[in-house]
N, C-alpha and C positions, 0 to 999 in steps of 0.2 A: 529728219529735216523736212520741212514742208516747202514744196516748190509752188510758185504761182502757177495757176492752170495754163497760162499762155507759155510759160517756160517749159513746163512738162510736155505740153503738146509739141513744141518745137524740138525738144529732145527726142521725143518719140518719132517725129517726122525724120530727124537726122539718122536715127538708128535704122528706120525702115529703108531709108535711102542707101545706107551702108549695106544692108542685107540684099537689096536689089542689085547693087553692084557686084556683090559676091556671087549671087545667083547667075547673073549674066556672064561672069567670067568663068565660073566653075561648072555650071550646069547642074543637072540632076544625076541621081544614081549613086551617090557616095554616102559614106557613113556620117552620122551626126558629128562626130569628133572633127572631121575634116572641115565642115562648115563652121564649127565653133572656132577652130584655128584661123580660118580665113576671115571670119567676121571680126575677131579680135585684132587681127592685123589691120583690117580696114578702119576699125574704131580708133586704133592707135594713130594711123595715118591722118585721121580727121581730128586728132587731139580730143577725143571724147574719153573721159576717164571711165574705166571699167575694171571689174574683177572677174576672173574665170573660176568656175567651180567654187563659188562663195558658200561657205558653210554657214548654217543657221541652226539654232537649237530647237528641238521639238520636245514639248512637254505633254505630260498626261496628268491632269488635275494638279497642275503646278509643279510637278516633279519632272525634271529633265529625263528623257528616255533615249535620247540619241540626237543625231544631226541629219539634216537634209542638205542638199547641194543645189544651188542655182547655177544653171549653165553660165549665164553672164549677168552680172549685176552692174547696171550702168549708172554712174554718178551717185551711187547708193540710194537711188530712188526708183529705178525702173528695172523690173525683172524681165529677162529675156530667156525664154525657154525654147530650145531648138529641137526640131524633129526632122527626120528624113524618112517618112513613112508614106504608105499609099494614101492614107486618109487620116485627118485629125478626128479622133473619136472622143466621146464624152469623158473618158478616163484621163485624157491629157488635159482637158479643160479643168477637171476636178483637181488634178495635180497642181495646176497653176493657182487655182483658188486657195488651196491649202497652203501654198507658199506665201500668198498674199496675207492670209490670216496669221501664219506663224511669224512673219516678219513685221507686220503692221504696216506694210507698204500698200499703196492704193492703185498701182497700175502695173500691168504686165503685158508683154507681147508673147504670143505663142506663134512661132514661125516654123512652117513646114517647107523645107527646101525641095522636096520631091514632088514638085508641081511644074507644069509647063510655064505658067506665068506666076511669079512670086506673090503678086497681090491677092491671088486666089488662095494662098497658103498662110495668110496672116490673120490672126485674131487678136483683138485688143481686149 
C-alpha cells in the first residue's frame, strides 16, 4: 500500500512521539524486549495499528530460504527496529536496509533506547 508522503510523515512523527513517551517513563538500561512491549502498549493506547515480530520471507535468487522478523510493523507501511545498545553501528543500519529491500517498504525507524535523550538514538 502506498501512503501519501504527508501521511507517512505524520505516522512517523506519531511513532516517534510514542517512543519518546516510553523512554521518558521507562528510562535506559533494559533489554530490547521490554521496550518493544512498552512501545506496543503505547501504540495501542494511541490507536495506531501495529504487529509485533512480523515475519517476512527472505529469498535467494527467487527461492525462499527462510524468514526475517520485524520488531514492530506499523500500519503495514513503517518498519520500527528497536535496539538497547551502547551505540548504533553500521550493521544495525544494514539490517534495516535489508528489511526494507525484502519487504518492498520505503521507510523504517531504527530506535536505540539506551541513550540519555531519545532523539539522539533515532535514525530514519
